[in-house]
C-alpha positions in Angstrom: -67.4 -53.8 162.2 -69.1 -55.4 159.8 -72.6 -54.1 157.9 -75.8 -53.7 159.3 -76.6 -57.1 158.9 -72.8 -59.2 158.4 -74.2 -61.7 156.1 -71.3 -63.7 155.8 -72.7 -67.8 154.7 -71.0 -71.0 154.6 -71.0 -72.0 150.7 -71.1 -75.5 149.4 -68.8 -76.7 146.5 -70.2 -74.6 144.0 -69.8 -71.1 145.6 -73.4 -71.2 146.7 -74.6 -69.8 150.0 -75.7 -72.9 152.6 -76.6 -71.2 155.6 -77.1 -67.8 156.5 -75.2 -66.3 159.4 -78.2 -65.2 160.8 -81.7 -64.3 160.0 -81.3 -61.5 158.5 -80.2 -63.0 154.9 -84.1 -63.9 154.3 -86.0 -61.5 152.5 -87.5 -58.3 154.0 -90.7 -60.0 153.9 -90.2 -63.0 154.9 -92.4 -63.5 158.5 -90.6 -63.2 161.7 -91.2 -67.0 162.5 -89.8 -67.9 159.0 -86.5 -66.2 160.1 -86.4 -67.6 163.3 -87.1 -71.0 161.9 -84.4 -70.3 159.0 -82.0 -69.4 162.0 -82.7 -72.3 164.1 -82.5 -74.3 161.4 -78.8 -73.9 160.8 -78.0 -73.2 165.1 -79.7 -76.7 165.9 -76.6 -79.1 165.1 -74.7 -76.4 167.5 -77.2 -76.6 170.3 -77.8 -80.1 169.8 -74.0 -80.9 170.3 -74.0 -78.8 173.5 -77.5 -80.0 175.1 -75.4 -83.6 174.3 -71.7 -83.2 176.1 -73.4 -81.1 178.8 -76.1 -84.2 179.4 -73.2 -86.4 179.5 -71.5 -84.6 182.6 -74.9 -84.3 184.4 -75.5 -87.8 184.0 -72.3 -88.7 185.2 -72.6 -86.5 188.4 -75.5 -87.8 189.1 -74.7 -91.5 189.4 -71.6 -90.6 190.9 -73.4 -88.3 193.4 -76.5 -91.1 193.8 -73.0 -93.2 194.9 -72.5 -90.4 197.6 -76.0 -90.2 198.7 -76.0 -86.7 197.1 -78.5 -85.6 194.6 -78.0 -84.2 191.5 -80.7 -81.2 191.9 -79.4 -79.9 195.4 -75.8 -80.3 194.2 -76.6 -77.9 190.8 -79.1 -76.0 192.8 -78.0 -74.6 196.3 -74.5 -75.2 196.4 -72.1 -72.2 197.2 -73.3 -69.4 194.8 -76.2 -70.8 193.7 -77.4 -71.0 197.5 -77.0 -67.2 197.5 -78.9 -66.2 194.4 -81.8 -68.6 195.4 -81.7 -66.8 199.2 -82.2 -63.2 197.2 -85.0 -64.8 194.7 -86.9 -66.2 197.8 -86.5 -63.4 200.5 -84.7 -60.5 198.6 -81.9 -58.6 199.4 -80.3 -57.9 203.1 -82.0 -55.0 204.8 -78.7 -53.9 206.7 -75.4 -54.3 205.5 -73.3 -57.8 206.6 -70.0 -58.7 207.2 -71.2 -60.8 203.9 -73.6 -58.6 202.5 -75.7 -60.8 199.4 -75.7 -57.2 198.1 -72.4 -58.2 196.9 -74.7 -60.1 194.1 -76.0 -58.4 191.1 -79.6 -58.8 190.6 -81.2 -59.8 187.3 -81.0 -63.7 187.3 -82.5 -64.0 191.1 -84.9 -61.8 189.6 -85.9 -63.5 186.9 -86.2 -66.7 189.2 -88.3 -64.4 191.7 -90.6 -63.6 188.7 -91.0 -66.9 186.9 -91.5 -69.3 190.1 -95.4 -68.6 190.2 -95.4 -68.8 186.1 -94.2 -72.5 186.8 -95.1 -75.5 188.3 -91.5 -75.5 189.6 -90.4 -74.3 193.3 -87.6 -71.7 193.6 -84.4 -74.5 193.0 -85.5 -75.9 190.2 -87.2 -72.6 188.5 -83.8 -71.3 189.0 -82.2 -74.6 187.3 -84.2 -74.5 184.0 -83.5 -70.9 183.9 -79.8 -71.1 183.8 -80.4 -74.4 181.5 -82.3 -72.3 179.2 -79.7 -69.2 179.5 -76.8 -71.5 178.5 -78.8 -73.1 175.5 -79.0 -69.4 174.3 -75.1 -68.5 175.2 -74.4 -71.8 172.9 -76.7 -70.1 170.0 -74.6 -66.6 170.2 -71.3 -68.6 170.2 -72.8 -70.9 166.7 -73.8 -67.2 165.7 -70.5 -65.6 166.4 -68.4 -68.7 164.8 -70.3 -68.9 161.8 -70.2 -65.0 161.2 -66.5 -65.1 161.6 -65.6 -68.3 159.7 -68.1 -71.1 158.7 -71.2 -72.9 160.2 -68.6 -76.1 161.3 -66.7 -73.3 163.3 -69.7 -71.9 165.4 -71.0 -75.6 165.8 -67.7 -76.3 167.3 -67.3 -73.1 169.4 -70.7 -73.9 171.1 -69.5 -77.4 171.8 -66.2 -76.7 172.8 -67.4 -74.4 175.5 -69.8 -76.8 176.8 -66.6 -78.5 177.5 -64.2 -76.8 179.5 -63.1 -77.5 182.4 -65.8 -75.4 184.6 -68.5 -76.7 182.1 -70.7 -77.9 184.9 -71.6 -74.1 186.0 -73.2 -73.4 182.9 -75.5 -75.8 184.1 -75.8 -74.9 187.5 -77.9 -72.1 189.7 -75.3 -69.4 188.5 -75.0 -66.7 186.5 -72.1 -67.8 184.1 -74.4 -68.7 181.4 -76.9 -66.0 181.7 -74.1 -63.7 181.3 -72.3 -65.3 178.6 -75.6 -65.1 176.0 -76.0 -61.7 176.7 -72.3 -60.6 176.2 -72.3 -63.1 173.1 -75.3 -61.5 171.8 -74.4 -57.9 172.6 -71.1 -58.7 171.0 -72.2 -60.3 168.0 -74.4 -57.2 167.4 -72.2 -54.9 167.6 -70.0 -57.1 164.8 -73.4 -56.7 162.4 -74.3 -53.0 163.5 -77.1 -54.1 165.5 -76.6 -51.3 168.0 -80.0 -50.7 169.7 -79.6 -54.7 170.6 -75.9 -54.1 171.5 -76.9 -51.5 174.3 -79.9 -53.1 175.2 -77.8 -56.6 176.0 -75.2 -54.8 177.8 -77.1 -52.9 179.8 -78.9 -56.6 181.2 -75.3 -58.0 181.5 -74.5 -54.8 183.5 -77.2 -56.2 186.1 -75.8 -59.4 186.0 -72.1 -60.1 186.9 -70.0 -57.2 188.0 -67.8 -58.6 185.4 -69.7 -56.5 182.7 -67.3 -53.9 182.7 -65.2 -56.2 180.1 -68.0 -56.1 178.2 -69.4 -52.2 178.5 -66.3 -50.6 177.0 -66.1 -52.5 174.3 -70.0 -51.8 172.8 -69.5 -48.1 174.4 -66.0 -47.7 172.2 -67.4 -49.6 169.4 -70.8 -47.3 169.5 -68.7 -44.2 169.5 -66.6 -45.0 166.4 -69.7 -46.0 164.7 -71.5 -42.4 165.6 -68.0 -40.7 164.8 -68.0 -42.9 161.5 -71.6 -42.1 160.7 -72.4 -38.7 161.8 -76.3 -37.5 162.4 -77.3 -41.3 163.0 -78.4 -42.1 166.6 -78.6 -45.8 167.3 -74.7 -46.0 168.1 -75.4 -43.0 170.1 -78.5 -44.4 172.2 -76.2 -47.7 172.6 -73.6 -45.8 174.3 -76.0 -44.5 176.7 -77.7 -48.0 177.2 -74.0 -49.5 177.9 -73.3 -49.2 181.2 -76.8 -48.1 182.8 -77.6 -51.8 184.3 -74.0 -51.7 186.2 -74.2 -47.9 187.2 -78.3 -48.7 188.3 -77.3 -51.7 190.6 -74.0 -50.0 192.1 -75.6 -46.8 192.8 -78.7 -48.5 194.2 -76.2 -50.7 197.1 -74.7 -47.0 197.6 -78.0 -45.6 198.4 -78.8 -48.6 200.1 -75.7 -48.5 202.4 -75.3 -44.7 202.4 -72.7 -44.4 201.0 -71.2 -43.6 197.1 -68.6 -46.7 197.4 -71.2 -49.3 199.4 -70.5 -51.7 196.6 -67.1 -51.8 196.7 -66.8 -51.5 200.3 -68.8 -54.7 200.5 -66.3 -56.7 198.1 -63.4 -55.4 200.1 -64.0 -55.5 203.2 -67.1 -58.6 203.4 -65.8 -60.6 200.7 -61.9 -60.0 201.0 -62.5 -59.1 196.8 -60.5 -56.4 195.4 -58.3 -55.3 192.7 -54.6 -55.9 193.3 -53.3 -55.7 189.8 -52.3 -59.5 190.1 -50.2 -59.8 193.0 -52.6 -61.9 194.8 -52.8 -64.4 191.6 -49.1 -64.5 191.5 -48.5 -65.4 195.1 -51.4 -68.2 194.7 -49.9 -69.7 191.4 -46.0 -69.7 192.9 -47.6 -71.4 195.9 -49.5 -74.0 193.6 -46.3 -74.6 191.8 -43.5 -75.1 194.6 -45.4 -77.6 196.7 -47.9 -80.5 196.4 -51.6 -79.6 196.0 -54.9 -80.8 195.2 -56.0 -81.5 191.6 -57.9 -78.2 191.3 -55.5 -75.8 192.0 -53.1 -77.0 189.1 -56.1 -77.1 186.6 -56.7 -73.6 187.4 -53.1 -72.4 186.9 -53.1 -74.4 183.6 -56.3 -72.7 182.6 -55.3 -68.9 183.5 -51.5 -69.7 181.4 -53.6 -71.9 178.5 -56.4 -68.2 178.6 -53.2 -66.3 178.1 -51.9 -68.3 175.2 -55.1 -68.4 173.5 -55.4 -64.8 173.5 -52.0 -64.4 172.3 -53.3 -66.4 169.3 -56.6 -64.8 169.0 -53.9 -61.8 168.1 -52.6 -63.6 165.9 -55.7 -65.0 164.3 -56.7 -61.2 164.1 -59.8 -61.7 165.6 -62.2 -58.5 165.4 -60.9 -56.1 167.9 -64.6 -56.0 170.2 -63.7 -59.5 171.1 -59.7 -59.2 171.8 -60.8 -56.2 174.0 -63.6 -58.2 175.6 -61.4 -61.1 176.3 -58.3 -59.3 177.1 -60.1 -57.3 179.8 -62.1 -60.6 181.4 -58.3 -61.8 181.9 -57.5 -58.8 183.5 -60.2 -58.1 185.7 -59.9 -62.4 186.5 -55.9 -62.4 187.1 -55.7 -58.8 188.7 -58.4 -59.4 191.2 -57.4 -60.7 194.8 -59.3 -63.6 196.6 -61.2 -66.7 195.7 -57.6 -68.2 193.8 -60.3 -71.6 193.7 -62.9 -69.8 191.4 -60.7 -67.7 188.9 -60.9 -70.7 186.1 -64.9 -70.5 186.8 -64.9 -66.5 186.0 -63.1 -67.3 182.7 -65.9 -69.1 181.8 -67.4 -66.3 179.7 -64.6 -65.7 178.4 -65.9 -67.7 174.9 -63.6 -65.6 172.5 -60.6 -67.3 173.7 -61.8 -70.4 172.5 -62.2 -69.5 168.6 -58.8 -70.4 167.9 -59.7 -74.1 169.6 -62.9 -74.0 167.6 -61.1 -73.5 164.3 -57.9 -75.7 164.9 -61.0 -78.6 165.4 -62.8 -77.3 162.5 -60.0 -78.4 160.2 -59.4 -81.8 161.7 -60.6 -85.0 159.8 -64.0 -86.0 161.0 -62.2 -89.2 162.5 -59.9 -87.0 164.7 -62.4 -84.5 165.8 -64.7 -87.4 167.2 -61.7 -89.2 169.3 -60.5 -85.2 170.7 -63.8 -84.8 171.6 -64.7 -88.1 173.4 -61.6 -87.4 175.2 -62.7 -83.6 176.1 -66.2 -84.8 177.2 -65.0 -87.4 179.0 -62.6 -85.1 181.5 -65.3 -82.5 181.6 -67.3 -84.9 183.0 -64.9 -86.3 185.6 -64.0 -82.9 186.6 -67.6 -81.6 187.1 -68.1 -84.3 189.3 -65.2 -83.8 191.1 -66.0 -80.1 191.4 -69.2 -81.1 193.3 -68.7 -84.1 195.0 -64.6 -83.9 195.9 -63.8 -80.1 196.1 -65.0 -78.5 199.7 -64.6 -75.0 197.8 -66.9 -73.1 195.7 -66.6 -74.8 192.0 
């Protein structure tokens, strides 16, 4: 599981530590501001690289959208799920159960928008977009921290950049919850890997209030805390993390149950209103067969490719002997995504927070020469920019 500090650093040719994996390597007497500055100095190439590739995608979308008389901020601020989150932030949840109740959407992101909007000069839509951008940078930093901790600084940088280049990376820049959830999950798992149990439990609690797929994170944090508790008899921090981890998810599902007058109220809304339930993958298999058996649009083929590639990357993660918390998190993300029925058009987007699957890719790229790396990254950036525009300007369904 790693030590409480979990310090693993890059080393120069002389074997000296070049970059700490986080601020913990700075001496205990260093002020918090100095520690943050040191950590940011290590992470800035990852943040800059991630921001650069996402900027290319947004600029491409803006130019393409302008040619179609579609404005960028509307495309990323109110499209599909973004419109639901915006309505919750402005008007709250439904007072009565409806066919497609907005109670299907978890509350943390719209609550942040609602509380931040009066404090900013922006209106709700733009506030929601800015918060999503901030969350995406926090996620990129978390990915860097994990890659640097497990391998080296170059791998950490590339893990953050590659996450910004997945086919559905455009949702990381939209008023969606993928960025916020990824940030919370990444830092929670980093805290698990480095033995910071209060941080791990608190961030997992917040992730559970962000997306229902926190069911992939909660068991990991809980089991890791339980193992630590057994191994370190008498310590209270893992015990508190074990209690904190599921509270966000349970609190919201419980609130919906109280609001609807039935314990399984949230699940009923998902099943009857949104036609989404767990069928073990039967629906995904059926859609996959249909896609491969007849001519369909680009999006459907790419969804099948993303699902298949994700399974391969999970196998590579096992071969690479990733730490078990990352492996279990990735495996559970795949199970919940493939095993859920309905919304096949969004399954690739649902895997955006499964960042640990990208570690084998980041490691492979880190081993490449600089020239070869640049060619690959330019090609990936061009495709991600095009496909982001395709999803919002050509594709008619939710990304």
